[in-house]
C-alpha positions in Angstrom: -12.4 -7.5 15.7 -9.2 -9.3 14.9 -6.6 -7.9 12.6 -4.1 -10.2 10.8 -1.2 -9.4 8.5 -1.0 -12.2 5.9 2.3 -12.4 4.2 2.6 -12.6 0.5 5.4 -12.5 -2.1 8.6 -11.2 -0.7 7.4 -8.4 1.5 3.6 -7.8 0.9 1.0 -7.8 3.6 -2.6 -8.7 2.8 -4.6 -7.3 5.8 -7.5 -9.4 7.1 -10.1 -8.1 9.6 -12.5 -10.6 11.1 -15.0 -11.0 13.8 -14.7 -14.8 14.2 -17.3 -15.5 11.6 -16.7 -13.2 8.7 -13.7 -11.5 7.2 -12.7 -8.7 4.9 -9.3 -8.5 3.2 -7.4 -5.6 1.8 -5.3 -5.7 -1.4 -5.2 -9.5 -2.0 -2.3 -9.7 -4.5 -2.3 -13.5 -4.0 -5.3 -15.6 -3.2 -3.4 -18.5 -1.6 -2.7 -16.9 1.8 -6.2 -15.6 2.0 -7.7 -19.1 1.4 -5.4 -20.5 4.0 -6.4 -18.0 6.6 -10.1 -18.3 5.9 -9.8 -22.1 6.2 -7.7 -22.0 9.4 -10.1 -19.7 11.2 -13.3 -21.0 9.7 -14.3 -17.7 8.2 -16.5 -16.5 5.4 -15.2 -13.9 3.0 -17.6 -10.9 3.3 -15.8 -8.1 1.4 -12.6 -7.0 -0.3 -11.1 -3.5 -0.2 -8.6 -2.5 -3.0 -6.5 0.6 -2.8 -4.9 0.7 -6.3 -4.5 -1.3 -9.5 -1.0 -2.8 -9.2 -0.9 -6.5 -9.6 0.6 -7.3 -6.2 -2.6 -5.8 -4.8 -5.3 -7.2 -7.2 -3.7 -10.4 -8.6 -5.7 -12.7 -6.2 -9.1 -11.2 -6.9 -10.1 -13.8 -9.5 -9.0 -16.7 -7.3 -11.2 -15.4 -4.4 -14.4 -14.7 -6.3 -15.9 -18.1 -5.8 -16.0 -17.8 -2.1 -16.7 -14.1 -1.8 -20.1 -13.4 -0.3 -20.1 -9.6 -0.7 -18.7 -6.8 -2.7 -15.3 -5.8 -3.9 -14.7 -2.1 -3.4 -12.0 -0.3 -5.5 -10.8 3.0 -6.8 -13.2 4.8 -9.2 -10.3 6.4 -11.1 -8.4 3.2 -11.8 -9.2 0.0 -13.6 -9.1 -3.2 -11.5 -10.4 -6.6 -12.4 -14.2 -6.4 -12.1 -16.9 -6.5 -11.1 -16.4 -4.1 -8.3 -18.0 -1.1 -6.6 -16.2 2.0 -7.6 -15.5 4.4 -4.7 -13.6 7.7 -4.3 -12.9 10.3 -1.7 -15.9 11.3 0.4 -17.6 8.0 0.0 -18.3 5.6 2.9 -17.8 1.9 2.7 -19.8 -0.4 5.0 -18.2 -3.8 5.6 -18.1 -6.3 8.4 -20.4 -4.1 10.5 -18.0 -1.1 10.5 -17.7 2.0 8.4 -14.7 3.2 6.4 -14.2 6.7 5.0 -12.7 6.6 1.5 -9.8 9.1 1.1 -8.3 10.1 -2.3 -4.5 9.7 -2.0 -3.0 10.1 -5.5 0.7 10.0 -5.9 1.9 6.4 -6.0 -0.8 5.9 -8.7 -3.1 8.4 -10.2 -6.3 7.1 -8.5 -5.0 5.5 -5.3 -7.4 5.5 -2.4 -7.2 4.7 1.3 -9.8 3.4 3.8 -10.0 5.0 7.2 -12.2 3.5 9.9 -14.4 6.0 11.7 -12.5 7.7 14.6 -15.3 6.8 17.1 -13.9 3.3 17.1 -11.1 2.6 19.6 -7.8 2.6 17.8 -9.3 3.1 14.3 -7.6 1.5 11.3 -6.1 3.0 8.1 -5.6 0.8 5.1 -3.3 3.0 3.0 -1.9 0.6 0.4 1.4 2.0 -1.0 0.9 5.7 -0.2 2.1 5.8 3.4 4.7 3.4 4.8 6.2 3.3 8.2 9.0 5.8 7.9 8.4 6.4 4.2 6.0 6.8 1.3 5.4 5.2 -2.0 7.3 5.9 -5.2 5.7 8.4 -7.5 4.9 6.1 -10.5 1.9 8.1 -11.8 1.5 11.1 -9.6 3.3 14.3 -8.7 5.1 15.5 -5.6 2.3 18.0 -5.0 -0.3 15.2 -5.1 1.7 13.0 -2.7 2.3 15.9 -0.4 -1.4 16.6 -0.3 -2.2 12.9 0.2 0.1 12.5 3.1 -1.2 15.7 4.7 -4.7 14.2 4.6 -3.5 11.0 6.3 -1.5 12.9 8.9 -4.7 14.7 10.0 -6.3 11.4 11.1 -6.4 10.7 14.9 -3.0 9.9 16.4 -4.0 6.4 17.6 -5.1 5.3 14.0 -3.3 2.1 13.2 -1.4 2.4 9.9 -1.8 -0.8 7.9 0.4 -0.4 4.9 1.0 -3.1 2.3 4.8 -3.7 2.5 7.4 -4.5 5.2 9.7 -1.7 4.1 10.1 -0.3 7.6 13.8 -1.0 8.4 15.0 0.3 5.0 12.8 3.4 5.4 14.1 4.1 8.8 17.7 3.8 7.6 16.9 6.6 5.2 15.0 8.6 7.8 18.1 8.6 10.0 20.1 10.0 7.2 17.6 12.8 7.0 17.2 13.4 10.7 20.2 11.8 12.5 19.4 13.6 15.8 15.8 12.6 16.0 15.6 10.7 19.3 12.1 9.4 18.6 13.4 7.9 15.4 16.3 6.2 17.1 14.0 4.7 19.7 11.5 3.5 17.1 14.3 2.0 15.0 15.4 -0.1 18.0 11.9 -1.4 18.5 11.4 -2.3 14.9 14.8 -4.0 14.7 13.8 -6.1 17.7 10.5 -7.1 16.1 12.1 -8.2 12.9 14.8 -10.1 14.7 12.0 -12.2 16.2 10.3 -12.7 12.8 7.4 -10.3 13.7 5.9 -7.5 11.5 6.7 -3.9 12.4 3.2 -3.1 11.4 0.7 -1.7 12.1 2.3 1.6 13.0 0.2 4.6 14.1 -0.4 8.1 12.7 1.1 9.6 15.9 4.2 7.5 15.6 4.6 8.4 11.9 4.3 12.1 12.7 7.4 11.8 14.9 9.6 9.7 12.7 8.5 9.8 9.0 10.4 12.5 7.1 7.7 12.6 4.4 5.2 13.7 7.1 7.8 16.2 8.5 8.5 18.3 5.5 8.0 21.5 7.6 10.5 20.5 10.2 13.7 22.5 10.1 16.1 19.5 10.1 14.1 17.9 7.3 14.0 21.1 5.3 17.7 21.6 5.7 18.5 18.0 4.6 16.3 18.4 1.5 18.0 21.7 0.7 21.4 20.0 0.8 20.0 17.5 -1.7 19.0 20.3 -4.1 15.4 21.1 -3.2 14.1 23.8 -5.5 12.8 25.7 -2.4 12.0 25.2 1.2 8.2 24.7 0.7 6.7 21.4 1.6 6.2 20.1 -2.0 9.7 20.8 -3.0 11.1 19.3 0.2 9.1 16.1 -0.5 10.2 16.0 -4.1 13.9 16.2 -3.1 13.4 13.6 -0.4 11.6 11.2 -2.7 14.3 11.6 -5.4 17.0 11.0 -2.7 15.2 8.0 -1.4 15.0 6.5 -4.9 18.7 6.2 -5.1 19.5 5.7 -1.4 21.4 2.6 -0.3 
């Protein structure tokens, strides 16, 4: 299987997985880069996975329908342009000869879902939309801190080698914030250097991995003393994980 990050808009990634003959794409906000990649590699479009309803994730669906040879899978608790197969946490999606477990990850939107490849596969994949970013998490447009905390906890339980395929190149700005939270985190400093090098060469920082995010992402580290103390200084209502995440997210919203 080949994994490609197709760039769209200012900082979106449309993920494409293909076997040399057929492809699936994830969150096609724009049809044009998908058409270009399909044509360049001589691929048929076998399936589309959608994580949530925002237009920069679904805006290209109409433009891809004519060449789509299989289903669109999308969140059962959100309205996306149909027709599509509605799925939710606990369901399994079969596409391109591989299986993905559907995980409910509300917070960024009310019905956001993620797709996790079965862990029996070497270096499994996670398509997590705008819930988990490298070094960060999505804004809480429709959900609550408790929902996001639970969603991130579910993703953090995936195997450490799971490749994290999120939908935006926000890594450097997220890591700048993470260093403000944990300035003495040596794993974070090393990861920042690697990501800065990648971006200086015009390369994506993604995919990351679950193991990497456990070491550097403050939103997955809400039980770590340094993160708890940083959130407390920002006015966290208590030292429990939900209140720590709420304080971090509010801080990140205004961080420059």
